[in-house]
N, C-alpha and C positions, 0 to 999 in steps of 0.2 A: 622468454617465450616467443618474443618477436623483437625485431629492431624497431624502436619507437619512431626513429627518423623516417624510415621507409613506410612504416605503418601510417604516418600522418602526412606524407610528402605532398600528395595531391591537394589535401585540405589546406595545408599551410600555404601553398601557392595561391589558392583562392582567397584565403584569409588576408593575405598581404594586400590584395586589391579591393577589399570590401569596405574600406573607410574606417577611421578611428572609432567613431561611436558604435558602428555595427560590430566592430571587433570586441569592444567592451561588453556589449550585450551577449555576444557568443561566449565570451569567457565566463560571464555570470551563469549562463545555462550549463556550461560544461562543468562548473564547479558545484552544482547543486548537491551531488552525493557527499562531497566534502563538507559543505555547509551543514547538512543534516547530521553527519558524523560528529562534527564539532559541537553543534547545538542549534536548536531551532531559531534562536535569536538571529543568527546569520542568514538562515533561509528566509525568515520573515523580512529581514532588511533587504534581501535581494529581490523578493517579490514586490515590496513597496517601491523600491527604486525602479524596477521594470514598469510598474503601473504608472508612475509619473512620466516616464519616457513615452509609454504607449498613449497616454492621454494627450500629450503634446503632439505626438505623431499623428493621431487621429485627426486633430484639428488642422495641423499644418498641411497634411496631404488630403484633407477633406474626405477621409474614409467614411463611407456610409455603412456603419455597423448595423443599421436597422434592416438591411437586406439579408443579413445572416440569420437563418432560422435558429441557430444556437443562442443568439441574443435573447430570444423570447423564452427558450428553454430555461436559461439561467435566470432571467427576470422572474419567471414563475417560481423558481426555488426561493429567490430573494423575498418575494411577496409572502410566501408561506412562512419563512423565517421571521418576517415582521409580525405576522399574526401570532406566531409562537411567542415572540417577545412581549406582545401586549398582554397575553394571558399567563406570562411567566410568574411563578411563585416568588422568585427573587430576580427582579429586573436587572440589578447590577451584575449578577452572575452571568446572565444571558447576553447582556448588551454587546460586549466586544465581539463575541462569536457571531451573533446574528447580524448586527448592524454593519460590521466591517466585512461581511461576506462579499460585499461589493468589490473588494480588491481582487477576489478570484474571478469575478466576471470580466474585469478589465484585463487581468493576467491571461485568462484563457483566450479571449478574442485577440489580444495582442500577440500572444505566442503563436497562434495558428497563422496569423497574418505574416509575422516576421520569419518564422522557420520555413514556411512553405514557399517563400519567394525564391530561395536558392537552395538546391538540394544538398550542396556541400555543408550547409549549416547543420542539418540533421546528422550528416555523416560525421563531422568533427565532434559533435556533441556525444554521440554514442561511442565513438572510439575512445574519447577521453574518459567517459563513464566506465568503460570496460577496464581501462588501466587502473583507475582509482579503486573500483570495486574488487578487482583481482588482488590488488595489494591488501585491501581490507580483509578479504576472505583468507588469504595466505597468513595474515597476521593472527586471525582467529585460530588457525591450526597451531601456530606457535604457542598461543596462550593455552590452548587445549592440552597440548602434549607437555609443555614446560611449566605451566602454571602462571607464567607471566608473558605478556606480549612483547613486541620489539622495544617499547619504551618503558617496560617494567610495570605495566598496569595489570592488576589481578581482577578477576571477575568478582562482584559482590557475593555471588553464589558459587564459589569455587567448587569444581568437580560436578556441578549440576547444570550450570549455564555458562555460556561463553559470550563475552561482550566485546572483546577486541578493543579497538581505539575508543569505543563509546563509554568505557569505564563503568560507572554505576548504572548507566541506562541500559536495561536489558532489551534493546530494540534491534539487535543485529539481524535476527531472523526476519523481522518486518522490513528492514531496510533492503535486505537482499531479495526478498520476495517481490517487493515493490519496484526495485530499480535494476536488478542485475540480469534477470532473464531476458529482458527486452534488448539491451545492447548485445548480448550473446546471440540472440536470434538475428539481429541486424548483421552481425559478422557472417553468420551462416547464409543468410539471404544474399549477402554481398558476393558470395562465391569464391572470391580470392582468398578469404580468410575462413572458409567453411570449417576446416579442421580445428582451427583455434577456437571458433565459436562453440563447437561440440565439447572441446576440452573445458571451456569456461562454464558451460552448463553443468558438467560433472563437478567442477570445482565449487560452483555456487550452491548447487543442491546439497553437496557434502557439507559445506560450511553451514547451511541452514540446519542440517541434521545435527551436527556437533554443537550448535548453539543451544540445543536443548529446548528450542521453541517448537513443541510438538504440533501445535495448531498450524503454524506457518509452514512447517515441513509437509504436513498433510495437504495443505492448500497448494504448495509448490508442485507436489506430485499430481494433484488434480489438473493443474495448468498444463504440465508436460504431457500427461496422458490425453488430455482433451485436444492438444495440438495434433495428435495423430489423425483426427477427423478433418483437419483443416489444411494439412500440408500436402505437397505433391508426393507421389508414390516413391520417387527416388530417395526421399528423405526418411521414409519409414524404417528402412533397414538400419540406418545410423541411429535412429531414435531407440530401436530395440537393443542395439549394442550399448548405447548409453545406459539403458535400464540395467543391463547385465553388469556393467562396471559399478553402477550405483548400488545394486543389490549386494554385490561382493563386498564393497566397502562397508555397507551397513552391517552385514553379518560379521565381518572381522572386528569392527568397533564394538558391537554388542557382546561379542565373545570375550573381549579383552578389557572392557571397561564396565565394571559392575554398576556404577552410578547411572550411566546411560542405559544399560540393560534394564535396570529397575525402572527408570523414568519412562522408557518406551514400551518394553515388553511387559513388565509386571503391572505397571500402573495403567496401561491401556488394554493390551490383549488379554491378560489374565483376568482383569476386572470386567472386561466386556464379556468374556466367557462365563464368568460367574453371574452375569445379569442376562444370560441367554442371548447375548449379542444384540441386546436392545440398547441402542445409542441413547435414547431418552432416559431409560432407567439408570444407565451408567452415569450420565451427566448429572442426573438428579442427586446422586450420592456423593458428588464431588463438591469442593468449595465453590466452584463456578455455579453449580446447581443451586446453592444457597443464594448467590447473587441474582441468578435468573429468577428465582422464586420471589425475591424481594422486588425486582423490577416489574414482574407481572402484577404483583399486589399493588404496587404504586400506580401502574397503568389502570387497574380496576377502580382506583379512587379518582382518576383524572382521565377519563376515557377519550374525550374529544381533543383536548389540546396538550395533554401531558403536563408535567410540572415546569417545563421550560428547559431550554438548552443549558447544559452544564449544571443542572439542579439535582441530579440523582444524588450528588454528594451531600445534599441537605439531610439525608438519612443519618449521616454521621454526627449531626448536631443533636445534643442530648434531648432538648425539648421536643424537637420535631420527631426524633426517633421514638420517644416515649409515647407521644400521641398516636403515632403511626402504628406501633405494636398493639396498643390497647384497642384502637379503633378496629383493627383487622383481626384481633384475637390470634396474633402470631406468637408461637413459642420461640423464645430467643435462640434456641439451638438450631432452628431452621432459617434464622435471619442472618444476613451479613450485609453490612454497608460497605461502600467503596466509592472511589471517585467517579466511576462509571460502571454500567452493567456488564461490560466485557462480552457483549454479543450485540451485533448491530441492530437486529430486529427488536430486541428487548430495549435497547437504547432508544430507538425511534419511538416505540410504543410508550415507554415510561416518560420520556422527556418531550415528545412531540405528539403523542396520542394518535388517534385514528386518522386525523387530518395528515399527520406526518407520514403514516404508513401508506395511506392512499396516494399521497404525492410520490413517495418512493416507488410504489407499484406502477403508477402511470409513467414515470420517467424511465424506469427500467424497460418497460414494454416498448416505449418509443425508441430508446437507444438500440434495443435488440432488433426491432422491426426495421429500423432505418439502415442497419449495418450488416446484419447477418448474411443476407443474400449477396451483398457486395463482396464480403470476405470469402464466402464459399465459391464465388465466381472467380476471384482473382488468385486465390490460393497463395497469398503473400504471407510468408512465415512471420515477418515482423509485425504486420498489421494484425494478424491472427493472435499473436502473443500479447500484444497490447490490449486487444479486445478481451482476452481471457483474464489478464492481470487486473483489468478494470472490474470485470464481473466477479472475480474471486472474492472481492471485498464483501459481497452479499451472500456468502455461503451461510446457510442456516445452521443452527445448533453449535457449530464450532466457535470457541471463544476468540476474541480479538481485541485490539485497542479501540479507543473511542474514535469514531469516524470524524468528529469535529475538532480534535486537537490539531495544533499547528503541524506537528510531525506527519500525522496520517493524512490530513487535508492537503498538505503540500505534495506528498507523493501521489495521492489520488488525482488531484486536478492537474498536476504536471503530466501524468500519463494520459489523462483525458485530452489535454491540449495536444500532446504529441500524436495521439491517435488521429485527430482531425487534421492536423498539419500534414501527416504522412498520407492520409486518405486524399487530401487535396492535391498533393504532388503526384500520386498515382493517377488521379482523374485527369 
């Protein structure tokens, strides 16, 4: 697709002059997609390592983090999590996620400070991400068409879902939605690699589609469609061409692969039509609807503080489940337990209660208020894409992974940090 040497030439020249420790930090950031593909233990180790470095850096350089408004934004989240921990039904379940959220505070502030100091650092990061994720997406196509990927891995739900290098973890769609569209937009904004960036967007959207992850495919379309309102006029034409290519690809795949046709067309559009295109009625009759129903009932029992972070899974414990069903007069056919509610607002309501929901609403309003006008003024494709990729996590009704798992938290807070680092460089 391109010559990797020329692709990274300018960045490598700067990299050589940046010092050994800084080079190690840049390498860690550049390999985050690879860490998440291999397993979250690696991404967690990378975050913790970076935190130790940033703590020492803050003290050595006497950085005054208290001047940063984001510090208070993040401390507010931490305090709410501590209150949630105090009222948690199972303290040990909630402790690690709530107490050690402090690592994300250090990580975010340190990332913004480090990446914004030299523009080439952001550039090398996104270029390496684009290479890693392009290989990952192409490997998904190999698994989709041949049944096995480059190293012989089969998907655990063969013919229905594609996992690529992630093996038994069906998170390929989440990974690509969270990390692939942003580096593609960086290449487009860069100008020199504009056409490669558009080709990558087509590749990544197509890969999310064949992954069978319907929710994340819909979310990725929402992000790309929303970009039309933020980009400069000269990019609109190419975005329309992109949609034409993607539509053609989707039609061809649905026409030739019965399992995906059933997964997308029959299980979404046909069932939506049978429910008079009411999304709420449609969801209510699915397995996700049962989990949502359970989560709402759990919230009604614990309105103010919820049951505590990571405690939705208590429903799967026999004693808790029996008492819960009897207390709420729930027919077992309507009930379904799981590790988490699979919908961010129901997760917040059931595990964090009204306090958690109010906190989320306040923070979303602040984030949008402080950044929307700036984005509309600058019309920067990269910053706009990051803004939308952050907000898409809070889409109502559509299912998704747990917001507080290591995998999803790493992607979210990494994008959050990059957004403010790039905004700082633009300013």
